[in-house]
C-alpha positions in Angstrom: -40.6 142.6 -135.3 -37.7 142.1 -137.7 -37.6 139.3 -140.2 -35.1 137.9 -142.7 -36.6 136.4 -145.8 -34.4 134.0 -147.7 -35.9 133.0 -151.0 -34.4 130.6 -153.5 -35.4 130.7 -157.2 -36.5 127.6 -159.1 -33.7 125.7 -160.8 -35.4 124.9 -164.1 -34.3 126.3 -167.5 -36.8 129.2 -167.3 -36.0 130.3 -163.8 -33.8 133.2 -164.8 -36.2 134.4 -167.4 -39.1 134.5 -164.8 -36.8 136.5 -162.5 -35.9 139.0 -165.2 -39.5 139.3 -166.4 -40.7 140.3 -162.9 -37.6 142.2 -161.8 -38.7 145.8 -162.5 -42.0 145.2 -160.6 -40.1 143.6 -157.8 -37.7 146.5 -157.5 -40.5 149.0 -157.6 -42.3 147.3 -154.7 -39.0 147.0 -152.9 -38.4 150.7 -153.3 -41.9 151.5 -152.0 -41.4 149.4 -148.8 -37.9 150.8 -148.4 -39.2 154.4 -148.5 -41.8 153.5 -145.9 -39.0 152.2 -143.6 -40.3 148.6 -143.7 -37.4 147.1 -145.7 -34.0 147.5 -144.1 -32.0 146.0 -146.9 -32.1 143.4 -149.6 -29.7 141.6 -151.8 -29.6 139.0 -154.6 -28.1 135.5 -153.9 -25.6 134.6 -156.6 -24.3 131.3 -157.8 -20.5 130.8 -158.5 -21.0 132.3 -162.0 -22.6 135.5 -160.6 -26.1 134.6 -161.8 -29.0 135.6 -159.5 -30.6 132.5 -157.9 -32.4 134.0 -154.9 -32.9 136.9 -152.6 -32.4 138.0 -149.0 -34.6 140.8 -147.5 -34.5 142.1 -144.0 -37.8 143.8 -143.1 -39.8 145.0 -140.1 -43.5 144.1 -139.7 -45.7 143.7 -136.7 -46.0 140.0 -137.3 -45.3 137.2 -139.8 -49.0 137.4 -140.8 -48.6 141.1 -141.7 -45.5 140.3 -143.7 -47.4 137.7 -145.7 -50.5 139.7 -146.2 -48.9 143.1 -146.8 -45.9 142.1 -148.9 -45.8 138.5 -150.1 -49.4 138.5 -151.3 -48.4 141.0 -153.9 -44.7 140.3 -154.4 -44.0 139.9 -158.1 -41.4 137.2 -157.5 -44.0 135.2 -155.6 -46.8 135.9 -158.1 -44.5 135.2 -161.0 -43.3 131.9 -159.7 -39.7 133.1 -159.3 -39.2 132.2 -155.6 -39.8 128.5 -155.1 -38.5 128.1 -151.6 -39.1 130.8 -149.0 -37.9 130.9 -145.5 -39.0 133.6 -143.0 -36.9 133.9 -139.9 -37.5 136.3 -137.0 -34.3 138.2 -136.2 -32.9 141.1 -134.2 -30.5 143.4 -136.0 -27.8 145.2 -134.1 -26.8 148.2 -136.2 -29.0 150.1 -138.7 -28.1 152.7 -141.2 
């Protein structure tokens, strides 16, 4: 089943610092799941000034529980307190590359 994760960072003064501190670990995990074919694509959500304030990831897991247990339980942006509001939406994509 495909899922879209929409995650918004905190909006406190240290939010960007937390994101930058966890970024390399986040990207390494993203690359691992991407190579396994689990992640379809991901992108940063930007504010009007071009600053990263969140993320969108399209993935494929057998269930929401698998997504949470396999990915989110070890996602650096979750563990590092970067993502404060996470929405997980079941989706069906039309075209894949």
